[in-house]
C-alpha positions in Angstrom: 71.1 -111.0 -156.5 71.8 -112.2 -159.8 74.3 -109.8 -160.7 78.5 -110.3 -161.2 80.4 -108.3 -159.0 82.4 -105.8 -160.8 80.2 -105.4 -163.9 76.6 -104.5 -164.6 74.9 -107.9 -165.3 74.0 -106.4 -169.3 77.5 -107.1 -170.1 79.0 -109.6 -168.4 75.7 -111.7 -170.1 76.8 -110.3 -173.7 80.7 -111.5 -172.9 80.1 -114.7 -172.3 79.4 -117.3 -175.0 76.3 -119.2 -175.2 75.5 -122.6 -175.9 73.5 -123.5 -179.1 70.7 -124.7 -176.4 70.9 -121.7 -174.3 70.6 -119.0 -177.6 67.4 -121.2 -178.9 65.9 -121.5 -175.1 66.7 -117.5 -174.8 64.8 -116.9 -178.6 62.3 -118.4 -177.4 61.3 -116.8 -174.3 62.0 -113.9 -176.0 60.1 -114.5 -179.8 57.5 -116.9 -178.4 56.4 -116.0 -175.0 57.1 -112.3 -175.7 58.8 -111.9 -172.0 60.7 -108.0 -171.4 64.7 -107.3 -172.8 65.3 -107.8 -168.4 63.5 -110.5 -168.1 65.4 -112.1 -170.7 68.7 -111.1 -169.4 68.4 -112.5 -165.7 67.4 -116.3 -167.6 70.5 -115.5 -169.4 72.8 -114.9 -166.1 71.0 -117.8 -164.8 72.0 -120.1 -167.8 75.7 -118.7 -167.4 75.4 -120.0 -164.3 73.6 -123.3 -165.0 76.6 -123.6 -168.2 80.1 -122.7 -165.8 78.5 -126.0 -163.3 77.9 -128.7 -165.8 81.3 -127.5 -167.4 83.3 -127.3 -164.8 81.5 -131.0 -163.8 82.0 -132.0 -167.6 78.7 -132.7 -168.0 77.1 -132.1 -171.0 73.7 -129.6 -170.6 71.0 -132.4 -170.9 72.7 -134.5 -169.3 72.5 -133.0 -165.9 71.3 -134.9 -163.4 69.3 -134.0 -160.1 72.7 -134.5 -157.6 74.0 -132.3 -160.0 71.8 -129.4 -159.4 71.8 -130.3 -155.4 75.6 -129.9 -155.4 75.7 -127.1 -157.2 72.6 -125.7 -155.0 75.3 -126.6 -152.2 77.9 -125.0 -153.5 76.5 -121.5 -154.0 74.6 -121.2 -150.2 77.8 -121.8 -149.2 79.4 -119.6 -151.2 76.5 -116.9 -149.2 73.8 -116.6 -151.6 70.4 -116.3 -150.2 67.8 -118.4 -150.2 65.6 -116.4 -152.0 68.3 -115.4 -154.7 69.0 -119.6 -155.0 65.0 -120.5 -155.7 65.2 -117.1 -158.3 67.5 -118.8 -160.1 66.7 -122.0 -160.0 63.2 -120.9 -161.4 65.7 -120.2 -163.9 66.7 -123.6 -165.1 63.5 -125.5 -163.9 61.9 -122.6 -167.2 64.5 -124.1 -169.0 64.8 -128.0 -168.8 61.0 -127.8 -169.1 61.5 -126.9 -172.3 64.3 -129.2 -173.6 61.6 -131.8 -172.1 58.8 -130.5 -174.6 62.2 -130.4 -177.4 62.2 -133.9 -176.2 66.1 -133.0 -175.8 65.7 -134.2 -171.9 63.5 -137.8 -170.6 62.9 -135.1 -166.9 63.5 -131.8 -165.4 66.2 -132.6 -162.9 65.5 -129.3 -161.1 61.6 -130.2 -160.9 62.1 -131.9 -157.3 65.3 -129.3 -156.0 64.6 -126.6 -153.3 66.3 -123.7 -152.3 67.2 -123.4 -148.6 65.4 -121.8 -146.9 65.6 -118.6 -145.7 66.8 -117.5 -141.9 63.6 -116.7 -140.5 63.5 -113.0 -138.8 63.0 -111.6 -136.3 59.5 -109.2 -135.8 60.3 -105.7 -135.5 59.6 -104.6 -131.8 60.1 -101.2 -130.5 61.9 -100.5 -127.1 59.8 -99.7 -124.3 60.5 -95.5 -124.2 59.7 -95.5 -128.1 56.5 -97.5 -127.6 55.5 -94.8 -124.2 56.8 -92.3 -126.4 54.3 -93.0 -129.1 51.7 -93.8 -126.5 52.1 -90.7 -124.7 52.7 -88.1 -128.0 49.6 -85.0 -127.8 50.7 -82.9 -130.4 49.0 -79.3 -130.0 47.9 -78.1 -133.5 45.8 -81.5 -133.8 42.0 -82.0 -134.3 40.9 -82.7 -130.9 38.7 -85.7 -132.1 41.3 -87.3 -134.5 44.0 -87.1 -131.3 41.6 -89.0 -129.1 41.1 -91.4 -131.4 44.8 -91.9 -132.8 45.7 -92.8 -128.7 43.4 -95.0 -128.5 43.9 -97.0 -131.7 47.3 -97.2 -130.5 46.7 -98.6 -126.7 45.2 -100.9 -128.3 47.7 -102.2 -130.3 50.6 -101.8 -127.9 48.2 -102.7 -124.7 45.9 -105.0 -125.8 48.4 -106.9 -129.3 45.6 -106.9 -131.0 45.6 -107.0 -135.2 45.4 -104.2 -137.1 42.1 -106.7 -138.8 40.6 -106.9 -135.1 41.1 -103.2 -134.5 39.1 -101.9 -136.8 36.7 -104.7 -137.1 35.6 -103.6 -132.8 31.9 -101.9 -132.9 31.7 -99.7 -129.3 29.1 -102.6 -127.7 28.4 -106.1 -127.7 26.2 -106.9 -130.4 24.1 -109.6 -132.0 24.9 -108.5 -135.3 28.9 -108.6 -134.1 28.8 -111.9 -132.7 26.8 -112.8 -136.1 28.8 -110.5 -138.5 32.6 -111.6 -136.7 33.0 -108.3 -135.5 34.1 -107.7 -132.4 33.6 -105.1 -129.3 35.0 -102.7 -126.7 33.8 -103.8 -122.1 34.6 -100.8 -120.9 32.5 -102.4 -117.1 34.3 -105.5 -117.4 37.7 -103.8 -118.6 38.0 -106.8 -122.0 38.1 -106.3 -125.2 36.7 -109.2 -127.1 38.1 -109.8 -130.7 37.5 -112.4 -133.4 41.2 -113.5 -134.4 42.6 -115.8 -137.5 40.4 -119.2 -137.6 37.4 -117.8 -136.1 39.3 -118.1 -133.0 37.4 -115.8 -130.5 39.7 -114.6 -127.5 39.3 -111.6 -124.1 42.2 -109.2 -124.0 42.3 -107.2 -120.4 41.8 -103.7 -120.7 44.6 -102.0 -119.0 44.3 -98.5 -117.0 45.8 -96.5 -120.6 43.9 -97.7 -122.4 40.4 -97.5 -120.9 40.8 -94.0 -120.2 42.3 -93.2 -123.9 39.0 -94.8 -124.4 37.2 -92.8 -122.8 38.6 -89.3 -123.9 37.7 -91.0 -127.1 33.7 -91.9 -126.4 33.8 -88.6 -124.8 34.3 -87.0 -128.1 32.9 -89.3 -130.8 29.3 -88.4 -129.6 27.4 -91.9 -129.6 25.0 -93.0 -126.9 25.9 -93.9 -123.8 27.3 -98.4 -124.3 24.3 -99.3 -122.2 21.2 -99.9 -123.9 22.5 -98.2 -127.4 20.9 -99.2 -130.7 22.6 -99.1 -134.0 21.4 -99.4 -137.5 24.4 -99.6 -139.9 27.1 -102.1 -139.3 29.6 -98.9 -139.7 27.5 -97.0 -136.9 28.3 -99.3 -134.0 32.2 -99.3 -135.5 34.3 -98.0 -132.5 36.7 -96.1 -135.2 35.4 -94.2 -137.9 36.5 -92.2 -140.3 35.3 -88.1 -140.5 32.5 -89.3 -142.6 31.0 -92.5 -140.4 32.2 -95.2 -142.5 34.4 -97.7 -140.7 38.0 -97.1 -140.8 40.3 -99.4 -142.9 43.2 -100.9 -141.9 45.6 -99.2 -144.7 43.9 -96.2 -142.6 45.2 -97.0 -139.5 48.5 -97.6 -140.8 49.1 -94.1 -142.5 48.0 -92.9 -139.2 50.6 -94.5 -137.0 53.4 -93.7 -139.2 51.9 -90.2 -139.5 52.4 -90.2 -135.8 55.3 -92.3 -135.5 57.3 -89.6 -137.6 55.1 -86.7 -135.5 56.3 -88.2 -131.8 60.2 -87.9 -133.9 60.7 -91.7 -133.7 63.7 -92.6 -135.7 61.3 -95.9 -137.6 58.3 -95.3 -139.3 55.7 -97.5 -136.6 53.2 -99.7 -138.5 50.5 -101.8 -136.7 52.0 -104.6 -136.6 55.2 -103.5 -135.0 53.1 -102.8 -131.5 51.7 -106.4 -131.5 55.0 -107.1 -131.4 56.4 -105.3 -129.2 53.3 -106.1 -126.8 55.0 -109.4 -127.1 57.9 -108.4 -126.5 57.9 -106.4 -123.2 55.3 -108.5 -121.7 57.8 -111.6 -122.1 60.3 -109.5 -120.6 58.4 -108.4 -117.5 56.5 -111.8 -116.8 58.1 -114.5 -118.6 55.1 -116.4 -118.9 55.0 -117.6 -122.6 51.5 -119.5 -122.1 49.6 -116.3 -121.0 51.5 -114.4 -124.2 50.5 -116.8 -126.3 46.5 -116.5 -125.3 46.5 -113.0 -124.7 47.7 -113.1 -128.9 45.7 -115.8 -129.7 48.2 -117.9 -131.2 47.0 -121.1 -132.2 50.0 -122.6 -131.7 53.2 -122.2 -128.6 55.7 -121.9 -131.6 54.0 -118.8 -133.1 54.8 -117.2 -129.8 58.0 -118.5 -128.9 60.2 -116.1 -131.5 58.8 -113.5 -128.9 62.1 -115.2 -126.5 64.2 -114.5 -129.5 63.3 -111.5 -128.8 63.9 -111.3 -125.5 67.1 -112.5 -125.5 68.5 -110.1 -127.8 67.1 -106.9 -125.0 69.0 -109.6 -122.4 72.2 -109.8 -124.4 71.9 -106.2 -125.0 71.7 -104.9 -121.6 74.7 -107.9 -120.6 76.2 -106.3 -122.9 76.4 -102.3 -122.0 75.8 -102.7 -117.8 77.0 -106.3 -116.8 81.5 -105.7 -116.0 82.9 -108.9 -117.1 81.1 -107.7 -120.9 83.3 -105.4 -120.8 86.5 -107.7 -121.4 85.0 -110.2 -124.1 87.5 -110.5 -126.3 90.2 -109.0 -124.3 93.0 -110.8 -123.3 94.0 -112.7 -120.1 94.0 -109.9 -117.3 96.0 -111.8 -114.9 
């Protein structure tokens, strides 16, 4: 983000003359703060940029004011530098002026209250419907049946119910006072529901679809647990819906690894992680129903604004469908046909 096109950063830093103040500061961070050579070089590049802006504006470095910094931020941003890249540069400048202040060379830090432009909010990554179904339906012939059934049930709950990975691994086989007290969730096969404790200690109930119910029934038959009605468990782990081979409750990292492995085996181009299935759940449900409030409730979002990002995914889906299928899309950008 801080490199100069066409030349390595270190060679550019070596070619540009530095002001005595900048040289003193770099010596300070190198010797007194004992920063790594690479970090010092990055600081040097930041300060070369600062010196260039100041020289072009006809102002000495100690005389730079906040309005100068804001103007230079705007120039960098309009020139295509990312918000994150600008934030890193401002951090370097802020440290330089903090040192000048300690040296008694400036009265205030002109960078102190200047912030980089916000980075554009990236759309969540969601699978296409076909890929999501392919992942859910995948069966590996040489896979251990126990692992196969467990992983299939996990995928159905992540994609079919939109659960967070923390909610998934916190599920018990049945409701209990201990689960309620300790913030765990549970499944209710009779009612076809899953009860989870989400962010902000907010409980919600999500319906289980037929595919999820079937996958859970297969998994519970292999898991070797007592019938849910009247089941009694001792340790917290023994009540876990998804244990590992040694009986302990699965970790989020284990779910990530298993899901990544399954997506590779299923031939998907993109390695899948748990939250991608939550995004896919929301996006595909919104495409089918257009009911934003219902999706908000099912996801457990406190604010509708968190859910609205999926409308952008939905529009993206519609735009792709239009481009691929509509007769008028095929002549966009062309001249008049009359």
